[in-house]
N, CA and C atoms as an extended XYZ file, in Angstrom:
291
Properties=species:S:1:pos:R:3:atomname:S:1:resname:S:1:resid:I:1 pbc="F F F"
N       -24.649      -11.333        2.587 N   UNK     1
C       -23.799      -10.620        3.526 CA  UNK     1
C       -22.424      -10.391        2.910 C   UNK     1
N       -21.995       -9.162        2.932 N   UNK     2
C       -20.694       -8.808        2.365 CA  UNK     2
C       -19.595       -9.097        3.387 C   UNK     2
N       -18.563       -9.782        2.919 N   UNK     3
C       -17.431      -10.095        3.792 CA  UNK     3
C       -16.483       -8.903        3.821 C   UNK     3
N       -16.132       -8.470        5.004 N   UNK     4
C       -15.204       -7.347        5.162 CA  UNK     4
C       -13.786       -7.850        4.924 C   UNK     4
N       -13.057       -7.120        4.126 N   UNK     5
C       -11.665       -7.467        3.857 CA  UNK     5
C       -10.773       -6.307        4.274 C   UNK     5
N        -9.531       -6.639        4.532 N   UNK     6
C        -8.552       -5.657        4.982 CA  UNK     6
C        -7.322       -5.767        4.096 C   UNK     6
N        -6.656       -4.656        3.920 N   UNK     7
C        -5.530       -4.588        2.994 CA  UNK     7
C        -4.312       -3.977        3.661 C   UNK     7
N        -3.167       -4.557        3.374 N   UNK     8
C        -1.885       -3.932        3.675 CA  UNK     8
C        -1.367       -3.470        2.332 C   UNK     8
N        -0.914       -2.240        2.264 N   UNK     9
C        -0.485       -1.700        0.978 CA  UNK     9
C         0.848       -0.966        1.120 C   UNK     9
N         1.536       -0.874       -0.012 N   UNK    10
C         2.768       -0.081       -0.092 CA  UNK    10
C         2.579        0.917       -1.222 C   UNK    10
N         2.748        2.184       -0.888 N   UNK    11
C         2.725        3.233       -1.907 CA  UNK    11
C         4.122        3.832       -2.003 C   UNK    11
N         4.377        4.485       -3.127 N   UNK    12
C         5.689        5.090       -3.327 CA  UNK    12
C         5.627        6.197       -4.347 C   UNK    12
N         6.805        6.707       -4.652 N   UNK    13
C         6.947        7.716       -5.699 CA  UNK    13
C         8.005        7.210       -6.673 C   UNK    13
N         8.567        8.073       -7.475 N   UNK    14
C         9.533        7.663       -8.490 CA  UNK    14
C        10.878        7.207       -7.971 C   UNK    14
N        11.219        7.519       -6.743 N   UNK    15
C        12.564        7.213       -6.227 CA  UNK    15
C        12.774        5.734       -5.947 C   UNK    15
N        12.017        4.876       -5.397 N   UNK    16
C        10.814        5.183       -4.656 CA  UNK    16
C        11.041        5.293       -3.154 C   UNK    16
N        10.456        6.336       -2.592 N   UNK    17
C        10.280        6.409       -1.144 CA  UNK    17
C         9.044        5.559       -0.872 C   UNK    17
N         9.048        4.760        0.184 N   UNK    18
C         7.961        3.816        0.442 CA  UNK    18
C         7.207        4.142        1.723 C   UNK    18
N         5.906        3.845        1.693 N   UNK    19
C         5.049        3.967        2.871 CA  UNK    19
C         4.175        2.724        2.935 C   UNK    19
N         4.043        2.150        4.114 N   UNK    20
C         3.212        0.963        4.309 CA  UNK    20
C         2.034        1.352        5.189 C   UNK    20
N         0.828        0.941        4.767 N   UNK    21
C        -0.364        1.237        5.534 CA  UNK    21
C        -1.327        0.067        5.525 C   UNK    21
N        -2.398        0.222        6.295 N   UNK    22
C        -3.451       -0.794        6.367 CA  UNK    22
C        -4.792       -0.082        6.265 C   UNK    22
N        -5.767       -0.719        5.597 N   UNK    23
C        -7.079       -0.112        5.398 CA  UNK    23
C        -8.123       -1.190        5.136 C   UNK    23
N        -9.378       -0.829        5.316 N   UNK    24
C       -10.459       -1.742        4.944 CA  UNK    24
C       -11.088       -1.328        3.608 C   UNK    24
N       -10.638       -0.205        3.049 N   UNK    25
C       -11.150        0.269        1.753 CA  UNK    25
C        -9.962        0.762        0.921 C   UNK    25
N        -9.365       -0.156        0.186 N   UNK    26
C        -8.126        0.151       -0.540 CA  UNK    26
C        -8.334        1.219       -1.605 C   UNK    26
N        -9.403        1.123       -2.368 N   UNK    27
C        -9.643        2.108       -3.433 CA  UNK    27
C        -9.768        3.517       -2.846 C   UNK    27
N       -10.576        3.655       -1.818 N   UNK    28
C       -10.768        4.968       -1.192 CA  UNK    28
C        -9.467        5.496       -0.594 C   UNK    28
N        -8.723        4.615        0.080 N   UNK    29
C        -7.493        5.046        0.746 CA  UNK    29
C        -6.439        5.523       -0.259 C   UNK    29
N        -6.272        4.793       -1.347 N   UNK    30
C        -5.280        5.196       -2.356 CA  UNK    30
C        -5.736        6.487       -3.037 C   UNK    30
N        -7.029        6.615       -3.282 N   UNK    31
C        -7.564        7.860       -3.835 CA  UNK    31
C        -7.210        9.035       -2.922 C   UNK    31
N        -7.357        8.842       -1.616 N   UNK    32
C        -7.026        9.901       -0.655 CA  UNK    32
C        -5.537       10.248       -0.714 C   UNK    32
N        -4.688        9.240       -0.841 N   UNK    33
C        -3.250        9.503       -0.967 CA  UNK    33
C        -2.966       10.272       -2.258 C   UNK    33
N        -3.570        9.860       -3.349 N   UNK    34
C        -3.333       10.515       -4.644 CA  UNK    34
C        -3.766       11.981       -4.633 C   UNK    34
N        -4.857       12.266       -3.931 N   UNK    35
C        -5.378       13.637       -3.871 CA  UNK    35
C        -4.761       14.443       -2.730 C   UNK    35
N        -3.847       13.808       -2.000 N   UNK    36
C        -3.141       14.449       -0.887 CA  UNK    36
C        -4.091       14.920        0.210 C   UNK    36
N        -5.148       14.145        0.444 N   UNK    37
C        -6.099       14.440        1.509 CA  UNK    37
C        -5.553       14.045        2.873 C   UNK    37
N        -4.528       13.198        2.881 N   UNK    38
C        -3.992       12.680        4.134 CA  UNK    38
C        -2.714       13.442        4.482 C   UNK    38
N        -2.753       14.141        5.599 N   UNK    39
C        -1.577       14.892        6.048 CA  UNK    39
C        -0.485       13.922        6.506 C   UNK    39
N         0.752       14.348        6.371 N   UNK    40
C         1.850       13.554        6.906 CA  UNK    40
C         2.832       13.081        5.856 C   UNK    40
N         3.429       11.937        6.133 N   UNK    41
C         4.540       11.407        5.351 CA  UNK    41
C         4.200       11.254        3.867 C   UNK    41
N         3.068       10.636        3.565 N   UNK    42
C         2.736       10.371        2.161 CA  UNK    42
C         2.512       11.663        1.375 C   UNK    42
N         1.928       12.656        2.009 N   UNK    43
C         1.718       13.943        1.345 CA  UNK    43
C         3.050       14.674        1.154 C   UNK    43
N         3.863       14.667        2.200 N   UNK    44
C         5.144       15.373        2.168 CA  UNK    44
C         6.070       14.832        1.080 C   UNK    44
N         6.055       13.516        0.879 N   UNK    45
C         6.959       12.899       -0.096 CA  UNK    45
C         6.278       12.542       -1.414 C   UNK    45
N         5.068       13.056       -1.623 N   UNK    46
C         4.333       12.846       -2.869 CA  UNK    46
C         4.227       11.359       -3.230 C   UNK    46
N         3.809       10.567       -2.252 N   UNK    47
C         3.656        9.131       -2.466 CA  UNK    47
C         2.262        8.877       -3.019 C   UNK    47
N         2.195        8.565       -4.304 N   UNK    48
C         0.890        8.458       -4.948 CA  UNK    48
C         0.745        7.245       -5.871 C   UNK    48
N         1.684        6.322       -5.824 N   UNK    49
C         1.602        5.122       -6.656 CA  UNK    49
C         1.398        3.891       -5.772 C   UNK    49
N         0.334        3.144       -6.039 N   UNK    50
C         0.113        1.878       -5.337 CA  UNK    50
C         1.037        0.845       -5.967 C   UNK    50
N         2.030        0.398       -5.205 N   UNK    51
C         3.033       -0.525       -5.731 CA  UNK    51
C         2.785       -1.979       -5.342 C   UNK    51
N         2.054       -2.184       -4.233 N   UNK    52
C         1.895       -3.538       -3.712 CA  UNK    52
C         0.736       -3.556       -2.722 C   UNK    52
N         0.046       -4.701       -2.655 N   UNK    53
C        -0.968       -4.870       -1.613 CA  UNK    53
C        -1.212       -6.351       -1.354 C   UNK    53
N        -1.720       -6.626       -0.169 N   UNK    54
C        -2.119       -7.963        0.245 CA  UNK    54
C        -3.512       -7.854        0.848 C   UNK    54
N        -4.287       -8.936        0.763 N   UNK    55
C        -5.666       -8.964        1.249 CA  UNK    55
C        -5.756       -9.922        2.441 C   UNK    55
N        -6.521       -9.502        3.456 N   UNK    56
C        -6.703      -10.300        4.673 CA  UNK    56
C        -8.175      -10.343        5.058 C   UNK    56
N        -8.547      -11.387        5.772 N   UNK    57
C        -9.923      -11.543        6.236 CA  UNK    57
C       -10.177      -10.882        7.586 C   UNK    57
N        -9.117      -10.542        8.302 N   UNK    58
C        -9.311       -9.905        9.607 CA  UNK    58
C        -8.377       -8.716        9.767 C   UNK    58
N        -8.850       -7.753       10.544 N   UNK    59
C        -8.034       -6.571       10.827 CA  UNK    59
C        -6.777       -6.965       11.588 C   UNK    59
N        -6.903       -7.928       12.489 N   UNK    60
C        -5.756       -8.359       13.295 CA  UNK    60
C        -4.639       -8.919       12.422 C   UNK    60
N        -5.021       -9.748       11.437 N   UNK    61
C        -4.014      -10.310       10.521 CA  UNK    61
C        -3.333       -9.196        9.721 C   UNK    61
N        -4.124       -8.261        9.228 N   UNK    62
C        -3.584       -7.167        8.416 CA  UNK    62
C        -2.633       -6.296        9.226 C   UNK    62
N        -3.012       -5.972       10.442 N   UNK    63
C        -2.160       -5.126       11.295 CA  UNK    63
C        -0.876       -5.857       11.652 C   UNK    63
N        -0.976       -7.146       11.912 N   UNK    64
C         0.218       -7.947       12.208 CA  UNK    64
C         1.189       -7.926       11.026 C   UNK    64
N         0.642       -8.083        9.807 N   UNK    65
C         1.488       -8.074        8.602 CA  UNK    65
C         2.073       -6.679        8.367 C   UNK    65
N         1.279       -5.646        8.584 N   UNK    66
C         1.774       -4.271        8.416 CA  UNK    66
C         2.978       -4.039        9.327 C   UNK    66
N         2.866       -4.431       10.575 N   UNK    67
C         3.962       -4.247       11.529 CA  UNK    67
C         5.195       -5.044       11.102 C   UNK    67
N         4.954       -6.255       10.608 N   UNK    68
C         6.064       -7.085       10.135 CA  UNK    68
C         6.801       -6.389        8.985 C   UNK    68
N         6.049       -5.919        7.993 N   UNK    69
C         6.663       -5.274        6.830 CA  UNK    69
C         7.382       -3.980        7.204 C   UNK    69
N         6.831       -3.235        8.143 N   UNK    70
C         7.476       -1.988        8.565 CA  UNK    70
C         8.827       -2.242        9.223 C   UNK    70
N         9.019       -3.440        9.754 N   UNK    71
C        10.305       -3.784       10.372 CA  UNK    71
C        11.312       -4.384        9.394 C   UNK    71
N        10.892       -4.623        8.172 N   UNK    72
C        11.777       -5.187        7.160 CA  UNK    72
C        12.790       -4.152        6.683 C   UNK    72
N        13.917       -4.647        6.177 N   UNK    73
C        14.897       -3.795        5.510 CA  UNK    73
C        14.311       -3.304        4.186 C   UNK    73
N        14.736       -2.143        3.758 N   UNK    74
C        14.254       -1.562        2.496 CA  UNK    74
C        14.411       -2.534        1.330 C   UNK    74
N        15.542       -3.206        1.250 N   UNK    75
C        15.800       -4.141        0.142 CA  UNK    75
C        14.758       -5.264        0.114 C   UNK    75
N        14.376       -5.766        1.293 N   UNK    76
C        13.365       -6.826        1.363 CA  UNK    76
C        12.024       -6.323        0.839 C   UNK    76
N        11.684       -5.089        1.191 N   UNK    77
C        10.420       -4.504        0.726 CA  UNK    77
C        10.435       -4.351       -0.795 C   UNK    77
N        11.558       -3.874       -1.328 N   UNK    78
C        11.667       -3.709       -2.782 CA  UNK    78
C        11.569       -5.054       -3.486 C   UNK    78
N        12.168       -6.082       -2.926 N   UNK    79
C        12.092       -7.421       -3.522 CA  UNK    79
C        10.660       -7.952       -3.481 C   UNK    79
N         9.948       -7.683       -2.409 N   UNK    80
C         8.547       -8.092       -2.296 CA  UNK    80
C         7.713       -7.422       -3.395 C   UNK    80
N         7.926       -6.133       -3.585 N   UNK    81
C         7.203       -5.400       -4.633 CA  UNK    81
C         7.531       -5.986       -5.998 C   UNK    81
N         8.809       -6.246       -6.257 N   UNK    82
C         9.242       -6.763       -7.567 CA  UNK    82
C         8.574       -8.087       -7.909 C   UNK    82
N         8.292       -8.924       -6.903 N   UNK    83
C         7.642      -10.210       -7.168 CA  UNK    83
C         6.231      -10.023       -7.734 C   UNK    83
N         5.501       -9.070       -7.201 N   UNK    84
C         4.123       -8.819       -7.640 CA  UNK    84
C         4.068       -7.818       -8.787 C   UNK    84
N         4.994       -6.894       -8.788 N   UNK    85
C         4.926       -5.736       -9.677 CA  UNK    85
C         6.337       -5.377      -10.157 C   UNK    85
N         6.919       -6.211      -11.033 N   UNK    86
C         8.328       -6.017      -11.427 CA  UNK    86
C         8.637       -4.672      -12.090 C   UNK    86
N         7.632       -4.051      -12.683 N   UNK    87
C         7.856       -2.770      -13.364 CA  UNK    87
C         7.537       -1.570      -12.470 C   UNK    87
N         7.152       -1.827      -11.228 N   UNK    88
C         6.796       -0.762      -10.281 CA  UNK    88
C         5.725        0.165      -10.864 C   UNK    88
N         4.768       -0.432      -11.595 N   UNK    89
C         3.685        0.378      -12.155 CA  UNK    89
C         2.656        0.682      -11.068 C   UNK    89
N         1.861        1.686      -11.298 N   UNK    90
C         0.802        2.061      -10.363 CA  UNK    90
C        -0.345        1.069      -10.518 C   UNK    90
N        -0.608        0.286       -9.477 N   UNK    91
C        -1.644       -0.741       -9.521 CA  UNK    91
C        -3.048       -0.189       -9.283 C   UNK    91
N        -3.158        1.081       -8.997 N   UNK    92
C        -4.454        1.685       -8.692 CA  UNK    92
C        -5.462        1.467       -9.813 C   UNK    92
N        -5.037        1.680      -11.053 N   UNK    93
C        -5.952        1.521      -12.189 CA  UNK    93
C        -6.479        0.095      -12.277 C   UNK    93
N        -5.687       -0.884      -11.856 N   UNK    94
C        -6.120       -2.281      -11.882 CA  UNK    94
C        -7.214       -2.564      -10.853 C   UNK    94
N        -7.162       -1.888       -9.718 N   UNK    95
C        -8.138       -2.192       -8.652 CA  UNK    95
C        -9.433       -1.410       -8.795 C   UNK    95
N        -9.440       -0.332       -9.578 N   UNK    96
C       -10.660        0.443       -9.733 CA  UNK    96
C       -11.513       -0.036      -10.911 C   UNK    96
N       -11.015       -0.963      -11.686 N   UNK    97
C       -11.760       -1.488      -12.840 CA  UNK    97
C       -12.900       -2.354      -12.400 C   UNK    97
């Protein structure tokens, strides 16, 4: 039996403008952002780099964390990204391997 996992992720661009989302399929969701299949904020601001993500065992936990991060100050979000990804590289290639 496959265990369902949920992800909170932060994508950005070169500035970086940041977007926080939640999904049960991180690879597919980031692919959709990169191909601009998703209308709205991420498409408008060309947010196509996966900068950060966290893994959860339940949708409720992931949604709770997403809401928490969305209420954080920008500086706190940038510091969180720097801890996992100090060079702000696109982590997408790491997760599709």
